[in-house]
N, C-alpha and C positions, 0 to 999 in steps of 0.2 A: 504494500500500500504506500501512498505518497501524500506529502503535504508541500505546498508551495504557493506563492507565485511571485509577486513583484513589489519592489520598493520604488516609489516615484516621488518626484518633486511636484507638489500640488500647484497648479498653474498660476501664473501672474502673482508671484510673491512680491513683485514690484507693481502695486496697484496703479501707479501713474502710467504704466505702459500697457495696461489692460485695454483692449479694444471694447467698444460698446457691445454689450451682450455677452461678454466673456463670463465664465464662471468665476466665483470669488476665491481669493487665496485661502487655502485651508478648509475648503468646503467638503473635502473627503470624497470627491467624485473624480475618478480617473477618466478623463475625456480624451479618447484616442484621436479625436478630430483636431485637437489642439497640440501643436508641436511643443508648446511650453510644458505640457504635462509629460515630462520626459522621465524615463527610468534613471535611477542613480546606481552606478556601478561601484564596486569595491566596498559595499556595506557588509559587515559581518553579521550573519543571522545565525542564531542558535536554536536548537530544538531540545526541549526537556519533556520527560515523561512524568505525568502527575502520579503522586503516590496514593491517590484515592480520596484526598480530603478537599479537593477543589481550591486549595490555597497555593499560590505561586511561591515556591521555596527553592529557588535555584541554588545548586551546590550543596544543599543539605538533604531534605527529604525527597525533593524532585530530582530525578536522575538525568544528568546530561547525556544526550543521545549522540548528537553530531553537530557540526558547524558547516556553514556554506558561506561563500562570498558572492554577492550579486554580480552578474555579468550579462552581457548581451542586451543591455537596456534595463538593468535593474532586477533581473529574474533570479530566483533561488529555487532549489528543489531538494527535498529530503525524500529519498526513495527506499524501497525494500524495508518498510516499517511493518511491525506487527500491529493488529488492532489494539486500541487503547485510547487513553486521554492524554493530550499533549498541549504544551505551550510553545508558541513561537516567540522568540525574544530578540529584540534589537539591543545589544548590550551597550554599556556606558562607553566602551572604547570607540564607538562611532561618533561621540559628541564632545569629548573633553579636550580636544586640541585643535588648533586652527588648520592642521593638516588632515583632519578626519573628514570623511565624506558628509557627515551630518552636523558639522560645526555650525552653531547658531541656528539650527533648525529645530522646530517643535512639531509634534504630531498633529495631523489634521483632525478636524471634527468629523465624526461619522455622519452619514446621511440621516440616521435616526437619532443621533445624539448619544447613543449608547456604545457604539463601536463593538457590539457583540458579534460573535461568529454567526452571522445570519445566512451563511452559504450563498450570499449574493456576490456576483462578480463585479469587479471594477469599483469597489468602494473601500474606504479605509477601515482597517480592523485593529488599529492600535488603541490600547487603553490610554487615554490622555493623562499626561502629567500637568499639574497646575502652572508650572513656571519653567523657564529655560534652565534654571539651576536644578530643578527636580529631574529634568531629562539627563543632565550631566551626572547627577547623583544616582539615579535609579534605572536609566534606560527606559525602553518602551516594550510592552509585551502585548500579545493577543489575548483574547478571551480563551477560555478552555475549549479545546477542539476535541470533539468526540469522533474518533476515526473508527468506523465500523463497516463491515461488509453488509450491504443491504440484504434484506430477506423478503420473501414473498408473503407478506402479511395478509394479503387478500386472496391468496390461493388461486391466482389467475395464470400461474405458470411462468411469470417473469419477475425479475428483481424490482423492488420498489426503491429505485435510486433516489437519493435525497440531494445529490449534487447536480449542478447544471449539466445537461446532456452534452453540451459542447461549449466549454469555456471559451470566451471570445478573445482572450489575450494571453496566449501561451508563449513560452520561450520557443524560439524557432527550432531548437533541437528536440523539443518534446512534441511528439506526434500522437497518434492513436494506436501505438504499439501495445503489446501484451502487458507490459509493465505499468503503463499509465493509462488508465481508462476511467471514465466518469464514475463507474461503480466501485472503484478501489482507490480513489484519490480525492483529496480536498485541495483544489487548485484555485481557491478564491481568497486566500489569506494575504491580502494586499496591505501595504503600509504607505500612507501618504505623509509627506513632511513639507513644511514651508518655513521661510524666514519671517518671523513676526515683524510687522512694520513698526518703525520708530517715529519719533517726533522731534522737532527742533523749533524753538521760538525764544523771544518773549516780548520785550516792551521797548517802545520809543517814548522818551519822556523829556520834559523841559527841566534841564539841570540848572536850577536857579542859582546855586552857589558854586557851580562849575567845578565840583570836586570829583566827578566821575562816579558818584554813588547816588542811588535813589534814596532820598530822605522821605520821611513820612508825609510831609506837606507838599512834595513836588508832584505835579500832575503829568499824566501821560498825554501824548499827542495823537489824536485820531487822524484818519484819512491820509496816512503816509503809505506810499506804495513801496513794498519790500519784495525784492527778488531773491530767489534761491538758485544757486548754480552748483554743479558738481565740481570737485577739485580732487581728482583721484590721486595725484602725486603730492598734495598738500603744499603746493608752492604759492598759494594765494592768488593764482590766476585761474579764473573759471575755465573749465574744459570746453573744447570746441566740439560739442556733441554732433553737430551736423556737418563737420569736416569741411567748412568753407573758409578756414584760416582766420575768421573773425572770432576772437576768443571772448565771448560773453558780452563785452562792451569795449568801446574804443576810448581814446583820450578825451573825446568830447562828451562822453557819457551816453552815447547812443547804444542801446541794447540790441543784441542779436536775438530775436525771439526764438530761434532754433536752439539756442543754448540754455534757455531758461527751464529749470526743472519745475518750478512752481512760483506763483505770485500770490501775495496776500496784501490786504489793506488794513492798517491798524484800526482798531475799534475798541469800544468798552474801556477806554482809558489808556489807549496806546498799545494794546496787545496785538501780536501777530502769532500765527502758528502754522507750521508746515507739517502735515501728518503723512502717514503711509510711506515712510522713507525706508530704504534699505540701509544697513550699516555701511558706512563709508565716510568720505571727507567732503565737506561742503563749504561754500562761501555765501554769506548773506550780504546783500548789497542794498543800500538806500540810494535809489536812483537819482540822477541829477535833476530830472524834472520836479522833484519834491522841493528843490531850492529855488526854482524859477517862478515867474509870475503865476499866481493862482495856486502854487504848491503849498502844502501844509507846513513846509519848513522854510518858506521865504524869509530871508534876512537872518536865518539861523546858521551857525557853523557847528561842527562836531565838537563835543566837549573834550577836555583832557581825559584820557583813559589811563587807568592804573593797570599796568601790565604785571605778569608774574615777577616776583623778586622786588617789587616796589618801583620799577622803572615807570616813567611817564612818557606818553606819546600823544602828540596833537595830530589827530586824524583830519585830513582835508575832507571837504564836502563830498568829493566823488570817490573817496577811497573805500574799498570794500572792507568788511570785517576780516579779522584773522580767520584762517581755516577752522571750521567746526568739525570735530570728529564724532561720529556716532558708532 
């Protein structure tokens, strides 16, 4: 008997890049029509046999059976198994270092919110951990899988198969041979993972005493346009995302729209927020038009900023912020 199937990256973990109508990041649906729903190779997957109490106890009461490494688009397979109750486990070693295949990833949400082994193909079967830190500490497991040969319960002369008659997403090397058949396999134990989106913000304010610190009586400034750029190499220069050699903005403060990751306008006391961001380096920029006729910062200049180590720097009106790392 056999247990398998696939570990995949749940599509559009960069929501800003998601086309209209795309499924949502971490929704637990493996959409074969979307190239972004790609399998993840080199993930270590372990199989444990339950000792009969339905509690997951790897390395103690539950016996380690074997280990596989995902390949050919994220597929794994445990073959030649005897009937019994099993756990599929994605161990901590996949999450805890920046060279690991699931670094900064968390488990997707199941379609029904329970992530049970519902014998449905193309959905997530990982039992969710509450935080990224919990993934690193505990790994991710499946629900208990009951691997049994089907029996003819209605005496109609044929097996009462409980698995899909033809799983739609099998590893290319797994066909309909004698060893792997619908009646002797559970090939629907998929695991979806995604990078949880992050946020960057906060406030533009009138620094009445010009000390670079927000004091209790100082007020925020609304209607300021704020741009967000990527800065992959953390050099303070926005990345040229559309490859037209205009890097975010020019000396005259003209913005290249193709390089903007997101735009916000301060409100509710000068606050701005960029959400749904991937981990990385960014530059926040208060655009030149804010300081021109009709702009919210007309006749304003940037305050003295207190840098790490106590150093002071007077930022010009068209100077972007220092790179922000998420």
